[in-house]
C-alpha positions in Angstrom: 43.0 77.1 19.4 43.1 79.6 16.4 46.2 81.4 14.9 45.2 84.6 16.8 46.2 82.6 20.1 49.6 81.8 18.7 53.0 83.7 19.5 54.5 86.4 17.4 57.3 83.9 16.8 54.8 81.2 15.5 53.4 83.7 13.0 56.8 84.8 11.6 57.9 81.2 11.2 54.8 80.3 9.5 54.9 83.2 7.1 58.8 82.2 6.5 57.8 78.6 5.9 55.1 79.8 3.4 57.4 82.4 1.8 55.2 85.3 2.7 56.0 88.7 3.9 54.6 89.3 7.4 52.6 92.7 7.8 51.8 93.8 11.4 51.5 96.9 13.5 53.3 95.2 16.4 56.6 96.9 15.6 58.4 96.4 18.8 58.0 92.6 19.1 58.9 92.0 15.4 62.0 94.2 15.6 63.2 91.9 18.3 62.1 88.8 16.3 63.8 90.2 13.2 67.3 90.9 15.2 67.0 87.4 16.7 66.3 85.7 13.3 68.8 87.4 11.3 71.5 86.9 13.9 70.9 83.1 14.3 70.7 82.9 10.4 74.0 84.8 10.2 75.6 82.1 12.6 74.0 79.3 10.5 71.8 78.4 13.5 68.6 79.4 11.5 68.6 78.1 8.0 65.4 79.6 6.7 65.3 83.3 5.8 62.1 85.2 6.6 60.3 86.6 3.6 60.2 90.3 5.1 58.5 92.2 7.8 56.5 95.2 7.1 55.2 97.2 10.0 54.2 100.8 11.0 55.3 103.1 14.0 51.6 103.0 15.1 48.3 101.5 14.0 46.6 103.3 11.1 43.4 103.1 9.2 43.6 101.0 6.0 43.0 104.1 3.8 46.3 105.3 4.8 48.1 102.1 5.2 47.3 100.3 2.0 48.7 103.1 -0.3 51.8 103.1 1.7 52.3 99.2 1.3 51.5 99.6 -2.4 54.2 102.2 -2.7 56.8 100.1 -1.1 56.0 96.9 -3.0 55.8 98.9 -6.4 59.3 100.2 -5.6 60.8 96.8 -6.1 62.3 96.6 -2.6 64.0 93.3 -1.9 62.1 92.1 1.3 63.5 88.6 2.2 65.4 89.1 5.3 64.6 92.7 5.8 62.2 94.7 7.9 60.7 98.0 6.8 58.8 100.4 9.1 56.5 103.0 7.8 56.0 106.4 9.7 52.5 107.8 9.1 53.6 111.2 10.5 56.5 111.5 8.0 54.7 109.4 5.2 57.9 107.4 4.5 59.4 104.0 4.8 62.7 103.2 6.5 64.5 100.0 6.7 65.1 98.8 10.2 68.9 99.1 10.5 69.8 95.7 12.1 71.8 93.8 9.3 74.2 91.4 11.0 75.5 89.8 7.8 76.8 93.3 6.5 
């Protein structure tokens, strides 16, 4: 059974263990996982912080997606524990507002 058959939670956990930012077009499911993960971390149930989640409001071609990713990464955004969503229609990034620790 390959990684493609694994759950979204498994992928986020593996990325966190490896210290990798997760990039996905599955905004809805990962928004839920981000809220759950950061909430559990706030209550010291989850010890590991995820390394960041980058997503978009819809699936786009690589020719549009890669420059947007590069723009965010060059901007020196701190990614660990945070989720950023790119809107191709607005051509802008926004941080998902859920931050239970603040």
